[in-house]
Structures are given as C-alpha cells and as structure tokens.
DRENPA-3360 file (N, C-alpha, C; in nm, 2 decimals, always signed):
BEGIN
1 = QCYQDLGD = +1.49/+0.86/-0.33/+1.42/+0.95/-0.43/+1.51/+0.97/-0.55 ~ +1.64/+0.99/-0.53/+1.73/+1.01/-0.64/+1.72/+0.89/-0.74 ~ +1.73/+0.77/-0.69/+1.73/+0.65/-0.78/+1.60/+0.64/-0.85 ~ +1.49/+0.68/-0.79/+1.36/+0.68/-0.85/+1.36/+0.78/-0.97 ~ +1.41/+0.90/-0.94/+1.41/+1.00/-1.04/+1.50/+0.96/-1.16 ~ +1.60/+0.88/-1.13/+1.69/+0.84/-1.24/+1.63/+0.71/-1.31 ~ +1.52/+0.66/-1.26/+1.45/+0.55/-1.33/+1.50/+0.42/-1.28 ~ +1.59/+0.41/-1.18/+1.64/+0.29/-1.12/+1.56/+0.25/-1.00;
9 = VGQAVSFL = +1.44/+0.21/-1.02/+1.34/+0.18/-0.91/+1.40/+0.06/-0.83 ~ +1.46/-0.04/-0.90/+1.51/-0.15/-0.83/+1.61/-0.11/-0.72 ~ +1.70/-0.02/-0.76/+1.80/+0.02/-0.67/+1.74/+0.10/-0.55 ~ +1.64/+0.18/-0.59/+1.57/+0.26/-0.48/+1.50/+0.17/-0.38 ~ +1.44/+0.06/-0.43/+1.38/-0.04/-0.34/+1.48/-0.10/-0.25 ~ +1.59/-0.14/-0.31/+1.70/-0.21/-0.24/+1.75/-0.12/-0.13 ~ +1.78/+0.00/-0.15/+1.83/+0.09/-0.05/+1.73/+0.13/+0.05 ~ +1.60/+0.14/+0.01/+1.50/+0.17/+0.11/+1.48/+0.05/+0.21;
17 = EQFLDLSK = +1.48/-0.07/+0.15/+1.47/-0.19/+0.24/+1.59/-0.20/+0.34 ~ +1.71/-0.17/+0.29/+1.82/-0.17/+0.38/+1.80/-0.06/+0.49 ~ +1.76/+0.05/+0.45/+1.73/+0.16/+0.54/+1.63/+0.12/+0.64 ~ +1.53/+0.05/+0.60/+1.42/+0.00/+0.70/+1.49/-0.08/+0.81 ~ +1.58/-0.17/+0.77/+1.64/-0.25/+0.88/+1.72/-0.16/+0.97 ~ +1.79/-0.06/+0.92/+1.87/+0.02/+1.01/+1.79/+0.12/+1.09 ~ +1.68/+0.16/+1.04/+1.60/+0.27/+1.11/+1.49/+0.22/+1.20 ~ +1.47/+0.09/+1.20/+1.35/+0.04/+1.27/+1.35/+0.09/+1.42;
25 = NAHPSNHA = +1.45/+0.07/+1.49/+1.45/+0.11/+1.63/+1.50/+0.25/+1.66 ~ +1.59/+0.30/+1.58/+1.66/+0.42/+1.60/+1.58/+0.55/+1.57 ~ +1.51/+0.54/+1.45/+1.44/+0.66/+1.41/+1.31/+0.62/+1.35 ~ +1.21/+0.61/+1.43/+1.07/+0.57/+1.39/+1.01/+0.66/+1.28 ~ +1.03/+0.79/+1.28/+0.97/+0.87/+1.18/+1.04/+0.85/+1.04 ~ +1.17/+0.82/+1.04/+1.24/+0.79/+0.92/+1.20/+0.65/+0.87 ~ +1.18/+0.56/+0.96/+1.13/+0.43/+0.93/+0.99/+0.44/+0.86 ~ +0.90/+0.52/+0.92/+0.77/+0.54/+0.87/+0.78/+0.59/+0.72;
33 = RACCSLGV = +0.86/+0.69/+0.70/+0.87/+0.75/+0.57/+0.93/+0.65/+0.47 ~ +1.02/+0.57/+0.51/+1.07/+0.47/+0.42/+0.96/+0.37/+0.38 ~ +0.88/+0.33/+0.48/+0.77/+0.24/+0.45/+0.67/+0.30/+0.35 ~ +0.65/+0.43/+0.37/+0.56/+0.50/+0.28/+0.62/+0.51/+0.14 ~ +0.75/+0.54/+0.13/+0.81/+0.54/+0.00/+0.80/+0.41/-0.07 ~ +0.82/+0.30/+0.00/+0.81/+0.17/-0.06/+0.67/+0.14/-0.11 ~ +0.57/+0.18/-0.02/+0.43/+0.16/-0.06/+0.40/+0.24/-0.19 ~ +0.45/+0.36/-0.20/+0.43/+0.44/-0.32/+0.49/+0.38/-0.44;
41 = IYTKQHKF = +0.61/+0.33/-0.43/+0.67/+0.26/-0.54/+0.59/+0.14/-0.59 ~ +0.55/+0.06/-0.49/+0.47/-0.06/-0.53/+0.33/-0.02/-0.59 ~ +0.28/+0.08/-0.54/+0.15/+0.13/-0.59/+0.17/+0.17/-0.74 ~ +0.27/+0.24/-0.77/+0.30/+0.29/-0.91/+0.32/+0.17/-1.00 ~ +0.38/+0.06/-0.94/+0.40/-0.06/-1.02/+0.28/-0.15/-1.02 ~ +0.17/-0.11/-0.97/+0.05/-0.19/-0.96/+0.07/-0.32/-0.88 ~ +0.16/-0.32/-0.79/+0.18/-0.43/-0.70/+0.11/-0.40/-0.56 ~ -0.02/-0.40/-0.57/-0.10/-0.34/-0.46/-0.09/-0.42/-0.33;
49 = ERAVTYFE = -0.08/-0.55/-0.34/-0.07/-0.63/-0.21/+0.06/-0.59/-0.14 ~ +0.17/-0.58/-0.21/+0.30/-0.53/-0.15/+0.29/-0.39/-0.10 ~ +0.22/-0.31/-0.17/+0.20/-0.17/-0.13/+0.12/-0.17/+0.01 ~ +0.02/-0.25/+0.01/-0.06/-0.26/+0.14/+0.02/-0.30/+0.25 ~ +0.11/-0.39/+0.23/+0.20/-0.44/+0.34/+0.28/-0.32/+0.40 ~ +0.34/-0.24/+0.31/+0.43/-0.13/+0.35/+0.34/-0.02/+0.41 ~ +0.23/+0.01/+0.35/+0.14/+0.12/+0.41/+0.08/+0.08/+0.54 ~ +0.06/-0.05/+0.57/+0.02/-0.10/+0.70/+0.13/-0.07/+0.80;
57 = KFFDVAKT = +0.25/-0.10/+0.76/+0.37/-0.07/+0.85/+0.38/+0.08/+0.88 ~ +0.36/+0.16/+0.77/+0.37/+0.30/+0.78/+0.26/+0.35/+0.88 ~ +0.14/+0.30/+0.86/+0.03/+0.34/+0.95/+0.06/+0.30/+1.10 ~ +0.11/+0.18/+1.12/+0.14/+0.14/+1.25/+0.24/+0.22/+1.32 ~ +0.34/+0.26/+1.25/+0.45/+0.35/+1.31/+0.39/+0.49/+1.33 ~ +0.31/+0.54/+1.23/+0.26/+0.67/+1.24/+0.17/+0.69/+1.36 ~ +0.10/+0.58/+1.40/+0.01/+0.59/+1.52/+0.09/+0.61/+1.65 ~ +0.21/+0.57/+1.65/+0.29/+0.58/+1.77/+0.36/+0.72/+1.78;
65 = LNDRRMLD = +0.36/+0.79/+1.68/+0.44/+0.92/+1.67/+0.37/+1.04/+1.71 ~ +0.24/+1.04/+1.73/+0.16/+1.16/+1.76/+0.18/+1.27/+1.65 ~ +0.19/+1.23/+1.53/+0.20/+1.32/+1.42/+0.07/+1.30/+1.34 ~ -0.02/+1.40/+1.36/-0.15/+1.39/+1.29/-0.14/+1.39/+1.14 ~ -0.06/+1.47/+1.09/-0.05/+1.48/+0.94/+0.00/+1.35/+0.88 ~ +0.11/+1.29/+0.95/+0.16/+1.16/+0.90/+0.06/+1.05/+0.91 ~ -0.02/+1.05/+1.02/-0.12/+0.95/+1.04/-0.23/+0.97/+0.93 ~ -0.27/+1.09/+0.90/-0.37/+1.11/+0.79/-0.31/+1.06/+0.65;
73 = VARVNLGI = -0.19/+1.09/+0.63/-0.13/+1.04/+0.50/-0.12/+0.89/+0.50 ~ -0.09/+0.83/+0.61/-0.08/+0.68/+0.62/-0.22/+0.62/+0.60 ~ -0.32/+0.68/+0.66/-0.46/+0.63/+0.65/-0.51/+0.64/+0.50 ~ -0.48/+0.75/+0.44/-0.53/+0.77/+0.30/-0.45/+0.67/+0.20 ~ -0.32/+0.66/+0.22/-0.24/+0.57/+0.13/-0.28/+0.43/+0.15 ~ -0.31/+0.39/+0.27/-0.35/+0.25/+0.30/-0.48/+0.22/+0.24 ~ -0.58/+0.32/+0.25/-0.71/+0.30/+0.19/-0.70/+0.29/+0.04 ~ -0.62/+0.37/-0.02/-0.61/+0.37/-0.17/-0.55/+0.23/-0.21;
81 = ARGSARTG = -0.45/+0.19/-0.14/-0.38/+0.06/-0.18/-0.48/-0.05/-0.16 ~ -0.55/-0.06/-0.05/-0.65/-0.17/-0.03/-0.76/-0.17/-0.13 ~ -0.81/-0.05/-0.16/-0.91/-0.04/-0.27/-0.86/-0.08/-0.40 ~ -0.74/-0.04/-0.44/-0.68/-0.08/-0.56/-0.65/-0.23/-0.57 ~ -0.62/-0.29/-0.46/-0.59/-0.43/-0.46/-0.72/-0.51/-0.49 ~ -0.83/-0.45/-0.45/-0.96/-0.52/-0.47/-1.03/-0.49/-0.61 ~ -0.99/-0.38/-0.67/-1.05/-0.33/-0.79/-1.05/-0.43/-0.91 ~ -0.93/-0.49/-0.92/-0.91/-0.59/-1.03/-1.02/-0.70/-1.03;
89 = RYMEVVAN = -1.03/-0.76/-0.92/-1.13/-0.87/-0.91/-1.27/-0.82/-0.93 ~ -1.30/-0.70/-0.87/-1.44/-0.64/-0.89/-1.47/-0.62/-1.04 ~ -1.37/-0.56/-1.11/-1.39/-0.53/-1.25/-1.41/-0.65/-1.33 ~ -1.34/-0.76/-1.29/-1.35/-0.89/-1.36/-1.49/-0.94/-1.35 ~ -1.55/-0.93/-1.23/-1.68/-0.98/-1.20/-1.78/-0.89/-1.27 ~ -1.76/-0.76/-1.28/-1.86/-0.67/-1.35/-1.86/-0.71/-1.49 ~ -1.75/-0.74/-1.55/-1.74/-0.76/-1.70/-1.78/-0.90/-1.73 ~ -1.76/-1.00/-1.64/-1.78/-1.14/-1.69/-1.87/-1.23/-1.61;
97 = DLNTLLQW = -1.92/-1.19/-1.49/-1.99/-1.28/-1.40/-2.11/-1.21/-1.34 ~ -2.21/-1.20/-1.41/-2.33/-1.13/-1.37/-2.39/-1.19/-1.24 ~ -2.39/-1.32/-1.23/-2.45/-1.39/-1.11/-2.38/-1.35/-0.99 ~ -2.25/-1.35/-0.99/-2.17/-1.32/-0.87/-2.19/-1.17/-0.84 ~ -2.20/-1.09/-0.94/-2.22/-0.94/-0.92/-2.35/-0.92/-0.85 ~ -2.46/-0.99/-0.90/-2.59/-0.97/-0.83/-2.59/-1.02/-0.69 ~ -2.52/-1.14/-0.67/-2.51/-1.19/-0.53/-2.44/-1.09/-0.44 ~ -2.33/-1.03/-0.49/-2.26/-0.93/-0.41/-2.35/-0.81/-0.38;
105 = KNVRMPIE = -2.42/-0.76/-0.48/-2.51/-0.65/-0.46/-2.61/-0.67/-0.35 ~ -2.65/-0.80/-0.33/-2.75/-0.83/-0.23/-2.69/-0.84/-0.09 ~ -2.57/-0.88/-0.08/-2.51/-0.90/+0.06/-2.39/-0.81/+0.09 ~ -2.33/-0.75/-0.01/-2.22/-0.66/+0.01/-2.10/-0.73/+0.08 ~ -2.08/-0.86/+0.06/-1.97/-0.92/+0.12/-1.85/-0.92/+0.02 ~ -1.73/-0.93/+0.06/-1.62/-0.92/-0.03/-1.63/-1.03/-0.14 ~ -1.59/-0.99/-0.26/-1.60/-1.08/-0.37/-1.47/-1.17/-0.36 ~ -1.50/-1.30/-0.35/-1.39/-1.40/-0.34/-1.31/-1.41/-0.47;
113 = SK = -1.18/-1.44/-0.46/-1.10/-1.46/-0.58/-1.13/-1.60/-0.63 ~ -1.11/-1.62/-0.76/-1.13/-1.75/-0.81/-1.00/-1.82/-0.82;
% end
C-alpha cells in the first residue's frame, strides 16, 4: 500500500508478487489479500484480464477460509473485472458493427473478438 501511495506501482506489484510466493501455504488469508491488491492495481491500470486472473485466485482462496465478507468482496471484484474486460469489445461493436450487435441481441451469446 505504501508504494502505491507513493506512486511507485511497479514496486508495489513486485513486492506483492514476492509476498504471494511466500504466503501461499503459510497464510492463506494474507495470500488472498495480496491477490486482491494485485487485482485492484491491474483494474486501476485497465489491465482487466490480469485483474481477472488475480481476482479468481482471491476468490478461490476466499472460498476455503469461511470468511463470508472476504468471499463477498472477492465475488464482487471478480464480477467487475470480468465485466470490464468485456466492455471494450462490446462498445466497439455498438459503435461500429450494427450487424454483429443485432445478432448478439437475438442470441445473447458472447461477442467474439476480432
């Protein structure tokens, strides 16, 4: 958190990733929080696929801890990141590809990337 507050996000990511390796087996709740922090950082950077990866890990660990609040936070963050990851392609289709948009509205299947 300190490195993030100082604007050194790269250093924050580096230390969090090191912490993940160390905390994986010893402290699951700390491991979950580190995954969440990395997901938040990548979300702020609009790197949504990376954020989804870390929020999925956060969610998986949270499920094992019997911590309802942590599980709720993990579920919400993961949903936001997944939605954000898909929004770019959806907005591109809305703005530029009426035929694909109409097909999507008929079947509600995921819009494929070009």
